[in-house]
N, C-alpha and C positions, 0 to 999 in steps of 0.2 A: 413650598414653605417660603414665606417672605422673611428676609433676614436684614438686620441693620437698616431699618427704615427711618431712623432718626439721624441726628447729627453725629458725625464720627469724632473721635478724639483728635486734638490738634496735631499730635505727631503723625497720625495716619493721613491727615489732610495736607499738612505743610511739608512733611518730610520728603515725599517724592519730588516736589518742586525745587527744594533746596539741592537734592541730589542732581537733578537735571541741570540746574544752574551751574553747579560746580563742574559737572562733566562737560557741559557746553563751553565753559571757560577754558577747561584744560584742552578740549578739542580745537578751540580757536588758537590756543597757544602752541600746541604740539602737532596738530594735524595739518592737512593740506589747506590752502587758501583758495579764494576764487569761488567757482561754481560748486566745487566739492564741499567747501565750508558752508555755502548757502544751503545745500541739501541737507547737511548734517544739522544745522541750526533749525531748518524747516521741520525736520523729523522730531527734533527735541521739543519744538513748539507744539506739534501735533500730539506728542506723548503727554506734554503738560496739559493740553486741552482735555484729553481723555481722562487724565487723573482728576482734573478739576470738575469735569462733568459728573463723574461717578461719586466724588467726595462731597460736592456741594449741592447736588440736586437729588435728594433722597427719592423724590417721585420717580425719577428715571430708573433708579435701582429697583423699584417695585414693578416696573414693566420689564419682564424678563427679556423679551425680544430686544428692547433698546439696550439693556444692560449687556447682553451677550454680544450685540454688535459693537459697542464701545470697548468691551474686553478683547474682542477679536482684533480691532484696530490697534489697541494698546500692546497686545502680545506681538502682533506682526511688526509694528514699529520698533519694539524692543529687540526683536530678533534681527531686523535689518540694521539697527544701530550697532548690535554686537558683531554682526558680520563685517561691517565697515570698520569698526574700532573695538577691539576686545575690551578696553577699559569700561565700556558701557555695561559689562557684566556686573559692575557695582549697582546698576539699576535693578537687577533682577530680584533683590530682597523686597523692594517696594512692589514689584509686580506680583510677587508671590502673595503679599498681603491682600492685594485687590482680587487676585484669583481665588483665594480662599473666602473672601467676604462677599463677592458680588454674585456670581452665577449660582443658580440652584443645581441640584444633583439631576443628571450626571454630568451637565456641562462644566461643573467645577473641576472635575478630574482632568478633563481635556485641557482646560486653561492652565492647570498646574503642570501638566506634562509639557506643554509648549514652552512655558517659562523655564522649566527644568532643562529643556533642549537648549535654549539660549544660554543658560548658565553653564552647561557643559561645553558649548562651543567657545564661550569666553574663556574658560579654564584650560581648554586644550587646543587653542587656535593654532599653535605651532607644532602640533604633534602629527604623526602619520595617521591615516584614516582609521586603522584598526584600533590604535590606542584612543583616538578621538571618540570612536564609537563606544569604547569601554567607559570612557569618562562621561559620555552623555548618558549611558545606561545607568552608571553609578549615581547620576543625579535624578534621573526620571524614576527609577524603581522606588527608592525610599520616600520621595516626595509624594508619589501617587498612593503608596501604601499608607502614608500618613493621612492623606486626604480620605481614604476609605475608612480608616480607623476613626478619624474625626467625624465623618458622616454617620457611622454607626453610633458613636456617642451622642450625636445630636438626636438621632432617632430614639435612643433610650431616654434622653432628656425629655423629648416631646411626649413619650409614652408615660413617663413619671408625671409630667405636668398634667396630662389628660387625666390620669388616675387621681391625682390630687384634686383637680377641679371637679371630677365626678364625685369624689368623697365629700368635698365642700358643698356641692349641690345637694347630695344626699343628706348631709347634716342639716342644711338650711330647710329641706323638705321635712326632715324628722322634726326639727324645731317647730316649724309651722304646724305640723300635725299634732305635736305635743301641746302647743298652745291652743289649737282648736279643741283637743280632748279636754284640756283643763277648763276651757270656757264652757263646754258642754256639761262637764261635771259640776261646775259651779251653778249653771242654770238649773241642772236637776236638783241640786241641794237647795237652791232657792225655792223651787216649786215644791219640793217636799216640805220645807219649813212653812211655806204659806199654807199648804194643805194641813199640816199639823196645827197651825194657829187657827185655821178655820174650824177644824174639828173641836179644838179647845173652846173657841168662842161659841160654837153651836151647842156643845155639851154642857157648858156652864153659864156664860153670861146671857146668851140668847134665851136658854130655857128659864133661867132665873127671872129675867125681865118679862118674859111671857107669863110666868106665874104671878109676878107682882101685878101686872096689868089685870089679870083674871081676878085676883083677890080684890083689888080696888073696885072693879066693876061689880063684883058680887057685894061689896060693902055698900054700894049705892042703893041696893034694893033689899038689904038684909034687915032693915029696921033696927031694933035694939040689939041685934047680934053683929052689928058692923064692927065692933071692937075686935072680935075674933079674927075677922078677915084682915083688918089692918095689922094686927099683931103677926099674922101669918106672912103678910106682904113685907113687914119690917124684917122678919127673920130671913125671908128670901133675899131682901136687899143686903143684909149683912153677909149672907153666904156668897152673894154675887160679888160684893166688895172683896171678900177674902180670896175668892178665885181670881179676880182681876189682879190683886196684888201679887198672888202666887205666879200668875202668867208673866207679869212684868219682871218679877225677880228672876224667873227662868230665862228671860231674854237677856238681862244684864245683871250680873252679880251686885249685891248691895254695896260692898266695899268700893267698887268702881264708880259709884254715883258721886262720891265726894273726894275721891283721891285718884292719883295717877297709878299706873300699874306698879311701879317700883314701891310706892308708898303702900299700896294695898297688899303687895307680897310681904313687906316688912311687918305690917300690922297682923297679917295672917300668921307669920312666923312667931310673932310675940305672943299672940293668943294661944297658938298651939304649944309653945314652950311652957307658958304658964299652966296650961291644962295638964300637960304630961310630965312636967319637971325635967325636960331634956333641953340643954342649951342649944339655941339655934342662931347661927350667924347669917344674917341677910345682907346682901350687897348688890349693888348695881354698877356695872362697868360699861365703858363706852360712851358715846355721845347720845344723850337721851333725845329721842324724837318721838313725836306723836304717832300712834298706830291706831287702826280702826277698833271699834268697840268689840267686834266679833273676835278679833285676835287677842285683845286684852282679856276678854271673858274666858276664851279657851286656855290661854297660858295660866290664868289665875286658877281655873278649875283643875288643870293638870298638876299644878303645884299643890293644891289642896288635896287631891287624890294621892299624890305621892307622899305627902306627910301623913295621910291617914294610913297608908300602907306601912310606913315606918313605925307608927304607933302600934299597929297590929302585929307586925312580924319581926321587926329588926332588932329590938332590944339595944338601941343605939345609945351611946354616951354623948354624941355630938352630931349635929346636923347642919349642913350648909345649904342655903338657898341663894342662888346667884341669877340675876337678870342681866343679860349681856346684849348690848346693842352693837351688832356687828356690821360689816360693810354692806352685806346683802341680806342679813337675817336678824331676827330677834330670837334669842334663846333663853330658856329657863332651865337651870340645872338644880336638881335636888340630890345631894349626896349625904350618905350617913356612914358611920363606922360600925355598923352593927354586924349581925351574924351573916348576912349575905345568903345567897343561894346559887344554884347552878342553873343559868338560863337555858342550857341545852336540855336539861331534864324537866323543865317547867314550861307548860304552855301558856302560863300567865292566866290570872283570874279575870273577872269582869272589870276590875279597876284598871288594869294594864290595857285590856282591850278598849275600854272607853277613852283612856288617855290617848292611845294611838289613833283611834277614830277621830277625836278632836283635832289632833295635829294634822292628819291626812286630809280632813275636810278643808283645811286652808292651804293645801299643797305642801304641807310641811312633813316632818318626820319625828319619830320618837325612837330614841336609842336607850337601851338598858344594858348597863355593864355591872356584873356582880360576880363574886367569887366567895365560896364558903369561908367564913371567918375573916373576910376582908371588906365587908360593907357592900353597899349598892349605890350606883349612880344612875339617875334617870335624866336624860337630856331631851327637851322638846325644842325643836327649831321650826320657825315659820318664816318663809321668805317675805321680804319687805313689800313686794308687789301684791302679796296676798293680804298685807296689813293696811292697805290704803282704804 
């Protein structure tokens, strides 16, 4: 495992050098002079170089052989300094930090143990050998145990990170699969609609135009009977025009030809209210934005069918129709205060099935909430990406 590959915090980088500077100054003031002082200052300089190399060269820390070699020098120099002057035991906290940060497992526990030996020697330098050994053991045992516990925690953290990454990867794959399935479903729906339109044109317009052509050709050679053939052709033309208009209206509801969805819903509610004598409150909420004709037609037809159900079954005194432009969805809600029904006991008639199919064809949903004696609410939601 590669650890601490970036820049370290300033206290970890600068702290050991400040400690070495203070300890070197104290050694110069209180320790021996001459060659012994030169050795002490040289060891301090070597320790400072090791600290600097490990702290300021992240690339060296990622090369474990280089990192272990630098830590070995640092731990050895620290031990020698402690043996020469016990006050260098104040340097061991900085050595602990580096021993925990730099080597990978299992080298880390060896580095921690050697630093703990130096700390024990500094603490018990004037004690008898047995007591000194106890002091050293009292330093080594807990610090090594802490290193083991910390390592196990890191392993658990790595396992948790791997599990989270696997979950994120699975979610990304599921999202991609979902998008592909939606795209395939849309392609299938488009093909089915094209086939339906082709059948419509073949069964109505094409046949009608073929009949017109046939009648006009017959009129050319019919002599005085040409009027009958022209009359038949005219009738076929009228029928074909009626079928063409019906097909166009089936593709896009007439109210949407001259109005936006909110206005079309309001007009629908007004006509329904006038026809059935039930007050209807129509409202639009959110930031109005343009949506595709298929989504507009589907939501308008769903509201129309919901109002038809209210008229047939609800015996309502008040109805509300709300068009909501949400952050990621467009929703139409139709709610009444009528008799209601038990959704669990009802499988829904053709009207509810048709409404749900219209919503799901646009990757949306239809929710029905009802309770006996407390009215019914129907909510159709279509995602904005399906409204483009």
